[in-house]
Backbone as ProteinMPNN parsed JSONL, in Angstrom:
{"seq_chain_A": "XXXXXXXXXXXXXXXXXXXXXXXXXXXXXXXXXXXXXXXXXXXXXXXXXXXXXXXXXXXXXXXXXXXXXXXXXXXXXXXXXXXXXXXXXXXXXXXXXXXXXXXXXXXXXXXXXXXXXXXXXXXXXXXXXXXXXXXXXXXXXXXXXXXXXXXXXXXXX", "coords_chain_A": {"N_chain_A": [[47.212, -16.64, 10.394], [46.105, -18.162, 7.407], [43.234, -20.236, 7.094], [42.056, -23.525, 6.135], [38.971, -24.048, 4.916], [35.899, -25.949, 5.22], [34.372, -27.199, 2.306], [31.163, -26.823, 1.18], [28.633, -28.994, -0.15], [26.663, -29.769, -3.128], [23.22, -29.646, -2.607], [23.201, -28.556, -0.118], [21.324, -25.982, 1.241], [22.299, -23.328, 1.298], [23.831, -22.965, -0.962], [21.998, -22.326, -2.865], [21.033, -19.841, -2.413], [20.744, -16.241, -2.701], [23.644, -14.394, -2.373], [24.848, -12.076, 0.119], [25.592, -8.651, -0.252], [28.817, -7.216, 0.341], [29.554, -4.92, 2.858], [31.184, -4.038, 4.849], [34.577, -3.486, 5.452], [37.862, -4.657, 6.268], [39.882, -6.244, 8.815], [38.509, -8.678, 9.352], [37.227, -9.295, 6.905], [39.491, -9.457, 5.255], [40.764, -11.685, 6.367], [38.864, -13.642, 5.775], [38.952, -13.631, 2.945], [41.596, -14.511, 2.627], [41.366, -17.073, 3.775], [39.595, -18.189, 1.932], [41.144, -18.242, -0.446], [43.22, -19.938, 0.404], [41.744, -22.27, 0.906], [40.757, -22.821, -1.678], [43.18, -23.333, -3.082], [44.136, -25.533, -1.576], [42.233, -27.421, -2.218], [42.811, -27.826, -4.798], [41.568, -26.265, -6.712], [40.37, -23.801, -9.115], [38.831, -21.67, -8.664], [36.636, -20.089, -6.276], [33.718, -19.383, -4.492], [32.335, -17.451, -1.82], [29.86, -18.548, -0.739], [30.333, -21.276, -1.078], [31.869, -22.054, 1.038], [30.156, -21.859, 3.049], [29.482, -19.231, 3.684], [27.49, -16.531, 3.292], [28.214, -14.274, 1.409], [29.103, -11.805, -1.032], [31.657, -12.677, -2.479], [34.498, -13.621, -4.352], [37.188, -15.699, -5.24], [39.84, -16.422, -7.478], [42.075, -18.229, -9.621], [43.701, -18.664, -12.485], [46.089, -19.761, -13.003], [47.716, -17.706, -13.425], [47.971, -16.019, -11.283], [46.405, -14.826, -8.262], [43.087, -13.628, -8.081], [40.889, -11.433, -6.535], [37.556, -10.697, -5.961], [35.116, -8.52, -4.891], [31.721, -8.11, -4.33], [31.101, -8.573, -7.132], [30.035, -7.696, -10.462], [28.963, -8.587, -13.601], [29.39, -6.614, -16.32], [29.618, -6.528, -19.008], [29.477, -8.793, -21.679], [30.729, -10.922, -24.161], [30.725, -12.919, -27.156], [30.789, -16.554, -27.366], [31.299, -19.725, -25.934], [31.624, -23.233, -25.502], [32.433, -25.478, -22.972], [33.652, -28.143, -20.848], [32.935, -28.068, -17.45], [33.855, -28.171, -13.985], [33.171, -28.423, -10.448], [33.994, -27.526, -7.145], [32.058, -27.99, -5.271], [30.533, -29.983, -6.308], [31.35, -32.928, -6.444], [33.054, -35.227, -8.613], [31.435, -34.963, -10.854], [30.998, -33.414, -13.927], [30.134, -30.944, -16.406], [29.062, -29.893, -19.644], [29.078, -26.54, -20.476], [27.809, -23.54, -21.809], [29.215, -20.408, -22.109], [29.959, -16.851, -21.957], [32.65, -15.699, -24.0], [34.343, -13.567, -23.467], [34.501, -11.186, -20.814], [33.59, -8.272, -18.866], [34.06, -7.148, -15.657], [32.81, -5.397, -12.908], [33.941, -4.607, -9.715], [34.887, -4.609, -6.222], [37.986, -4.128, -4.465], [39.916, -5.567, -1.738], [40.276, -3.368, -0.102], [38.117, -1.837, -0.583], [38.101, -0.333, -2.853], [37.023, 0.6, -6.118], [37.187, -1.468, -9.013], [37.87, -2.423, -12.363], [37.669, -5.314, -14.188], [38.895, -7.219, -16.754], [38.375, -10.163, -18.611], [39.186, -13.066, -20.527], [38.554, -16.154, -22.294], [39.593, -18.998, -20.463], [39.866, -17.777, -17.909], [37.691, -15.988, -17.938], [35.607, -17.839, -17.988], [35.933, -19.121, -15.49], [35.385, -16.963, -13.73], [32.706, -16.329, -14.401], [31.448, -18.716, -13.651], [31.935, -18.707, -10.866], [30.726, -16.283, -10.074], [28.104, -16.906, -10.673], [27.557, -18.622, -8.507], [27.142, -16.761, -6.495], [24.614, -15.945, -6.942], [23.066, -18.073, -6.407], [23.075, -19.958, -8.403], [24.156, -22.859, -10.156], [26.545, -24.766, -12.062], [25.373, -27.148, -12.842], [22.775, -26.467, -13.328], [22.71, -25.293, -15.794], [24.093, -26.833, -17.568], [24.63, -28.64, -20.619], [25.292, -31.182, -21.131], [26.132, -33.957, -19.192], [29.144, -34.979, -17.574], [30.929, -37.547, -16.189], [33.466, -38.484, -13.801], [34.515, -41.019, -14.518], [34.101, -40.983, -17.234], [35.954, -39.271, -18.325], [38.312, -40.255, -19.52], [37.454, -41.056, -21.978], [37.204, -38.864, -23.608]], "CA_chain_A": [[47.461, -17.588, 9.331], [44.888, -18.543, 6.701], [42.723, -21.575, 7.373], [41.372, -24.252, 5.072], [37.583, -24.223, 5.342], [35.154, -27.037, 4.593], [33.588, -26.823, 1.129], [29.855, -27.465, 1.235], [28.313, -29.735, -1.373], [25.346, -29.648, -3.741], [22.201, -30.128, -1.684], [23.164, -27.595, 0.981], [20.466, -24.875, 0.796], [23.029, -22.068, 1.167], [24.316, -22.847, -2.339], [20.887, -21.887, -3.719], [20.587, -18.52, -1.958], [21.421, -15.028, -3.153], [24.623, -13.953, -1.374], [24.672, -10.706, 0.618], [26.663, -7.722, -0.643], [29.753, -6.837, 1.39], [29.492, -3.499, 3.203], [32.238, -3.73, 5.826], [35.925, -3.876, 5.042], [38.785, -4.659, 7.391], [40.631, -7.459, 9.136], [37.66, -9.864, 9.24], [37.07, -9.57, 5.475], [40.795, -9.888, 4.74], [40.99, -13.052, 6.843], [37.966, -14.494, 5.004], [39.523, -13.753, 1.599], [42.783, -15.361, 2.752], [40.878, -18.438, 3.987], [39.024, -18.659, 0.669], [42.25, -18.573, -1.347], [43.889, -21.108, 0.96], [40.845, -23.398, 0.691], [40.755, -23.102, -3.119], [44.448, -23.975, -3.441], [44.216, -26.834, -0.917], [41.328, -28.323, -2.936], [43.313, -27.84, -6.175], [40.58, -25.621, -7.564], [40.796, -22.566, -9.788], [37.918, -20.614, -8.252], [35.809, -20.397, -5.114], [32.832, -18.319, -4.036], [32.113, -17.556, -0.381], [28.819, -19.504, -0.347], [30.845, -22.643, -1.093], [32.42, -22.377, 2.353], [29.101, -21.614, 4.022], [29.418, -17.813, 4.028], [26.635, -15.862, 2.311], [28.754, -12.95, 1.068], [29.471, -11.676, -2.452], [33.113, -12.751, -2.572], [35.022, -14.623, -5.264], [38.627, -15.775, -5.493], [40.11, -17.248, -8.653], [43.45, -18.248, -10.124], [43.776, -19.49, -13.694], [47.492, -20.097, -13.178], [48.436, -16.446, -13.636], [47.887, -15.195, -10.087], [45.144, -14.75, -7.54], [42.176, -12.51, -8.295], [39.855, -11.324, -5.514], [36.475, -9.817, -6.393], [34.099, -8.278, -3.872], [30.497, -7.599, -4.952], [31.317, -8.508, -8.578], [28.909, -7.611, -11.388], [29.372, -8.656, -15.009], [28.767, -5.471, -16.998], [29.702, -6.735, -20.445], [29.811, -10.17, -22.047], [30.761, -11.083, -25.614], [31.121, -14.22, -27.681], [30.21, -17.738, -26.749], [32.116, -20.934, -26.029], [31.164, -24.35, -24.673], [33.501, -26.298, -22.396], [33.278, -28.928, -19.674], [33.288, -27.435, -16.179], [33.736, -28.926, -12.738], [32.925, -27.551, -9.307], [34.421, -28.114, -5.879], [30.853, -28.354, -4.514], [29.858, -31.09, -7.003], [32.434, -33.88, -6.72], [33.019, -36.325, -9.588], [30.528, -34.706, -11.971], [31.224, -32.193, -14.695], [29.108, -30.746, -17.408], [29.352, -28.932, -20.695], [28.362, -25.288, -20.223], [28.093, -22.453, -22.737], [29.396, -19.132, -21.416], [30.577, -15.791, -22.75], [34.084, -15.875, -24.24], [35.04, -12.474, -22.778], [33.632, -10.425, -19.913], [34.098, -7.158, -18.076], [33.467, -7.237, -14.329], [33.037, -4.324, -11.943], [33.991, -5.17, -8.372], [35.704, -3.884, -5.261], [39.114, -4.887, -3.931], [39.794, -5.769, -0.292], [40.251, -2.067, 0.579], [36.871, -1.176, -0.935], [38.285, 0.476, -4.053], [36.418, 0.074, -7.34], [38.092, -1.97, -10.037], [37.3, -3.011, -13.568], [38.476, -6.482, -14.489], [38.566, -7.832, -18.041], [38.857, -11.546, -18.695], [38.809, -13.832, -21.711], [38.879, -17.572, -22.263], [39.446, -19.782, -19.235], [39.647, -16.893, -16.757], [36.309, -15.508, -18.032], [34.749, -18.968, -17.609], [36.034, -19.285, -14.033], [34.688, -15.87, -13.048], [31.266, -16.488, -14.602], [31.048, -19.857, -12.822], [31.937, -18.3, -9.451], [29.711, -15.239, -9.879], [26.826, -17.624, -10.622], [27.368, -19.096, -7.129], [26.656, -15.653, -5.665], [23.193, -15.793, -7.245], [22.405, -19.345, -6.139], [23.07, -20.796, -9.613], [25.294, -23.773, -10.263], [26.74, -25.22, -13.441], [24.45, -28.248, -13.145], [21.511, -25.869, -13.754], [22.812, -24.801, -17.17], [24.896, -27.724, -18.419], [23.907, -29.283, -21.709], [25.693, -32.59, -21.148], [26.84, -34.342, -17.983], [30.372, -35.767, -17.717], [31.349, -38.11, -14.898], [34.908, -38.765, -13.732], [34.879, -42.231, -15.257], [33.989, -40.696, -18.668], [37.007, -38.347, -18.756], [39.297, -40.904, -20.389], [36.858, -41.261, -23.306], [37.175, -37.619, -24.376]], "C_chain_A": [[46.131, -18.03, 8.722], [44.528, -19.997, 6.983], [42.199, -22.208, 6.082], [39.978, -24.551, 5.607], [36.961, -25.431, 4.633], [34.349, -26.486, 3.42], [32.267, -27.577, 1.189], [29.5, -28.026, -0.145], [26.89, -29.456, -1.851], [24.324, -30.321, -2.84], [22.1, -29.239, -0.462], [22.362, -26.383, 0.51], [21.193, -23.543, 0.618], [23.533, -21.859, -0.264], [23.243, -22.341, -3.299], [20.364, -20.503, -3.335], [21.38, -17.398, -2.617], [22.372, -14.589, -2.044], [24.402, -12.47, -1.047], [25.88, -9.86, 0.221], [27.518, -7.357, 0.567], [29.665, -5.324, 1.606], [30.606, -3.079, 4.152], [33.565, -4.304, 5.357], [36.833, -3.824, 6.255], [39.381, -6.035, 7.602], [39.784, -8.723, 8.955], [37.487, -10.263, 7.771], [38.38, -10.084, 4.885], [41.098, -11.327, 5.139], [40.114, -14.032, 6.049], [38.491, -14.695, 3.58], [40.756, -14.653, 1.613], [42.381, -16.831, 2.93], [40.322, -19.015, 2.685], [40.125, -19.068, -0.309], [42.95, -19.841, -0.879], [43.057, -22.373, 0.724], [40.837, -23.814, -0.773], [42.026, -23.838, -3.521], [44.561, -25.368, -2.826], [43.353, -27.872, -1.642], [41.728, -28.473, -4.403], [42.268, -27.316, -7.155], [41.156, -24.382, -8.223], [39.859, -21.404, -9.463], [37.098, -21.066, -7.071], [34.987, -19.164, -4.771], [32.538, -18.538, -2.552], [30.974, -18.511, 0.002], [29.3, -20.951, -0.315], [31.523, -23.042, 0.211], [31.42, -21.993, 3.45], [28.956, -20.17, 4.463], [28.631, -17.091, 2.935], [27.09, -14.42, 2.1], [29.178, -12.96, -0.392], [30.984, -11.554, -2.595], [33.504, -13.892, -3.49], [36.537, -14.535, -5.256], [38.824, -16.707, -6.676], [41.584, -17.164, -9.013], [43.504, -19.222, -11.301], [45.211, -19.922, -13.979], [48.358, -18.866, -13.386], [48.29, -15.497, -12.459], [46.474, -15.08, -9.544], [44.392, -13.473, -7.881], [41.135, -12.564, -7.179], [38.822, -10.309, -5.987], [35.423, -9.742, -5.293], [32.919, -7.589, -4.551], [30.625, -7.513, -6.475], [30.016, -8.477, -9.373], [29.474, -7.679, -12.798], [28.623, -7.549, -15.747], [28.819, -5.588, -18.516], [30.114, -8.183, -20.694], [29.714, -10.287, -23.56], [31.196, -12.493, -25.989], [30.478, -15.353, -26.919], [31.15, -18.914, -26.968], [31.55, -21.983, -25.091], [32.362, -25.186, -24.252], [32.935, -27.101, -21.238], [33.803, -28.212, -18.435], [33.11, -28.433, -15.039], [33.575, -27.932, -11.608], [33.349, -28.267, -8.033], [33.241, -28.546, -5.016], [30.061, -29.489, -5.159], [30.926, -32.115, -7.39], [32.078, -34.907, -7.79], [32.067, -36.119, -10.761], [30.925, -33.386, -12.623], [30.105, -32.047, -15.696], [29.534, -29.718, -18.427], [28.451, -27.712, -20.503], [28.784, -24.26, -21.269], [28.121, -21.145, -21.952], [29.97, -18.113, -22.388], [32.073, -16.044, -22.86], [34.906, -14.777, -23.552], [34.036, -11.671, -21.963], [34.375, -9.229, -19.334], [33.324, -7.189, -16.76], [33.817, -5.971, -13.542], [32.98, -4.95, -10.567], [34.781, -4.227, -7.472], [36.884, -4.765, -4.879], [38.979, -4.945, -2.409], [39.861, -4.477, 0.519], [38.97, -1.294, 0.28], [36.969, -0.279, -2.151], [37.655, -0.198, -5.255], [37.494, -0.396, -8.298], [37.285, -2.524, -11.198], [38.234, -4.146, -13.953], [37.993, -7.075, -15.795], [39.164, -9.233, -18.09], [38.348, -12.19, -19.972], [39.138, -15.298, -21.467], [38.612, -18.227, -20.922], [39.166, -18.903, -18.027], [38.218, -16.351, -16.762], [35.337, -16.599, -17.593], [34.758, -19.156, -16.094], [35.202, -18.214, -13.328], [33.176, -15.973, -13.216], [30.714, -17.617, -13.731], [30.929, -19.431, -11.358], [30.897, -17.222, -9.169], [28.32, -15.862, -9.876], [26.536, -18.121, -9.209], [26.781, -17.997, -6.246], [25.167, -15.409, -5.856], [22.421, -17.104, -7.043], [22.298, -20.258, -7.346], [24.326, -21.665, -9.629], [25.374, -24.296, -11.686], [25.783, -26.342, -13.821], [23.091, -27.731, -13.621], [21.526, -25.512, -15.24], [23.629, -25.712, -18.086], [24.02, -28.375, -19.477], [24.212, -30.776, -21.792], [26.474, -32.877, -19.885], [28.066, -35.178, -18.324], [30.754, -36.26, -16.329], [32.846, -38.418, -14.968], [35.311, -39.96, -14.583], [34.794, -42.046, -16.765], [35.153, -39.863, -19.197], [37.998, -38.986, -19.707], [38.778, -41.109, -21.803], [36.91, -40.008, -24.175], [38.463, -37.39, -25.123]], "O_chain_A": [[45.153, -18.245, 9.438], [45.395, -20.863, 7.093], [41.94, -21.529, 5.089], [39.824, -25.225, 6.626], [37.439, -25.869, 3.586], [33.721, -25.433, 3.528], [32.244, -28.807, 1.243], [30.016, -27.574, -1.167], [26.038, -28.982, -1.099], [24.541, -31.436, -2.366], [21.045, -29.163, 0.168], [22.69, -25.806, -0.527], [20.732, -22.702, -0.153], [23.649, -20.725, -0.727], [23.554, -21.966, -4.429], [19.358, -20.049, -3.88], [22.525, -17.579, -3.032], [21.953, -14.429, -0.898], [23.838, -11.721, -1.844], [27.027, -10.289, 0.34], [27.009, -7.207, 1.677], [29.698, -4.549, 0.65], [30.932, -1.896, 4.248], [33.653, -5.453, 4.926], [36.603, -3.035, 7.171], [39.388, -6.877, 6.704], [40.284, -9.732, 8.459], [37.592, -11.442, 7.434], [38.381, -11.037, 4.105], [41.628, -12.098, 4.339], [40.565, -15.12, 5.692], [38.472, -15.814, 3.068], [40.94, -15.468, 0.708], [42.972, -17.722, 2.319], [40.549, -20.183, 2.37], [40.041, -20.128, -0.931], [43.242, -20.722, -1.687], [43.602, -23.423, 0.384], [40.902, -25.003, -1.087], [41.964, -24.849, -4.22], [45.033, -26.293, -3.487], [43.695, -29.054, -1.678], [41.055, -29.17, -5.162], [42.102, -27.835, -8.259], [42.277, -23.966, -7.931], [40.067, -20.285, -9.931], [36.88, -22.261, -6.871], [35.498, -18.044, -4.763], [32.497, -19.676, -2.084], [31.109, -19.231, 0.992], [28.73, -21.771, 0.405], [31.73, -24.228, 0.468], [31.785, -21.826, 4.614], [28.367, -19.903, 5.51], [29.062, -17.047, 1.783], [26.442, -13.474, 2.549], [29.566, -13.999, -0.926], [31.517, -10.464, -2.806], [32.936, -14.982, -3.43], [37.108, -13.444, -5.265], [38.071, -17.663, -6.858], [42.251, -16.164, -8.746], [43.37, -20.434, -11.133], [45.514, -20.395, -15.075], [49.579, -18.966, -13.508], [48.467, -14.289, -12.618], [45.49, -15.218, -10.27], [44.971, -12.389, -7.96], [40.566, -13.622, -6.909], [39.171, -9.192, -6.368], [34.91, -10.761, -4.829], [33.097, -6.601, -5.263], [30.292, -6.48, -7.056], [29.034, -9.131, -9.021], [30.368, -6.909, -13.147], [27.393, -7.539, -15.797], [28.147, -4.84, -19.226], [30.983, -8.724, -20.011], [28.753, -9.82, -24.171], [31.924, -13.162, -25.255], [29.73, -15.147, -25.963], [31.722, -19.078, -28.045], [31.055, -21.659, -24.011], [33.199, -25.554, -25.077], [31.869, -26.782, -20.71], [34.963, -27.805, -18.38], [32.335, -29.386, -15.12], [33.813, -26.737, -11.784], [33.097, -29.46, -7.862], [33.4, -29.379, -4.124], [29.037, -29.912, -4.624], [31.354, -32.158, -8.544], [30.947, -35.388, -7.858], [31.909, -37.02, -11.585], [31.154, -32.382, -11.948], [29.24, -32.913, -15.82], [30.276, -28.786, -18.117], [27.232, -27.833, -20.383], [29.968, -24.125, -21.577], [27.181, -20.817, -21.228], [30.407, -18.453, -23.487], [32.693, -16.545, -21.921], [36.028, -15.023, -23.108], [32.884, -11.496, -22.359], [35.605, -9.18, -19.314], [32.095, -7.248, -16.75], [34.969, -5.537, -13.517], [32.079, -5.737, -10.276], [35.273, -3.187, -7.911], [36.805, -5.991, -4.955], [38.013, -4.418, -1.857], [39.536, -4.482, 1.707], [38.758, -0.212, 0.829], [36.031, 0.457, -2.458], [37.735, -1.417, -5.405], [38.571, 0.194, -8.386], [36.173, -3.024, -11.03], [39.448, -3.96, -14.033], [36.814, -7.399, -15.935], [40.299, -9.459, -17.67], [37.244, -11.908, -20.439], [39.897, -15.64, -20.56], [37.554, -18.042, -20.321], [38.318, -19.242, -17.202], [37.593, -16.261, -15.705], [34.356, -16.318, -16.904], [33.703, -19.331, -15.485], [34.411, -18.522, -12.436], [32.436, -15.728, -12.263], [29.64, -17.486, -13.144], [29.945, -19.751, -10.689], [30.252, -17.251, -8.121], [27.441, -15.397, -9.15], [25.395, -18.051, -8.754], [25.999, -18.286, -5.341], [24.53, -14.747, -5.037], [21.269, -17.225, -7.458], [21.531, -21.221, -7.334], [25.398, -21.259, -9.18], [24.39, -24.27, -12.425], [25.418, -26.477, -14.989], [22.334, -28.472, -14.248], [20.473, -25.436, -15.871], [23.832, -25.391, -19.257], [22.835, -28.627, -19.261], [23.489, -31.536, -22.435], [27.384, -32.125, -19.535], [28.035, -35.988, -19.25], [30.885, -35.464, -15.399], [33.412, -38.587, -16.048], [36.322, -39.921, -15.284], [35.346, -42.853, -17.513], [35.321, -39.759, -20.412], [38.482, -38.319, -20.621], [39.563, -41.313, -22.729], [36.677, -40.096, -25.381], [38.603, -36.385, -25.819]]}, "name": "protein", "num_of_chains": 1, "seq": "XXXXXXXXXXXXXXXXXXXXXXXXXXXXXXXXXXXXXXXXXXXXXXXXXXXXXXXXXXXXXXXXXXXXXXXXXXXXXXXXXXXXXXXXXXXXXXXXXXXXXXXXXXXXXXXXXXXXXXXXXXXXXXXXXXXXXXXXXXXXXXXXXXXXXXXXXXXXX"}
């Protein structure tokens, strides 16, 4: 059964490290992906990268409301357009920020069996994936935001 893991917060040095590429596939990886999805849903998030649960591996799970996506060793190979929106992060409670990201992306990644896949995303799903892939490189939205938004400011928007 999948577990709910603790989400580490901004200030933990692991969030600033380059994650390690996945080379081994099997039951341990599948359990980790299941735990990540379970943790994301329990925290009412829409995306989670493995470093956020203290695991330095290139793994991302995301769900924009249209089903779970799992990406192993993801690389953005194409990005087009630009849009600015307010983002939040499970590792940065109560603070959001306006971030400009590509409007559409193409990602190359592996699935849980190690098979190559090409994943295209636009709009909100593209934003989620870019945010989570940034975590794999030790980058966080607070590094690139143009304007900070706090929880108490949300009603003013």
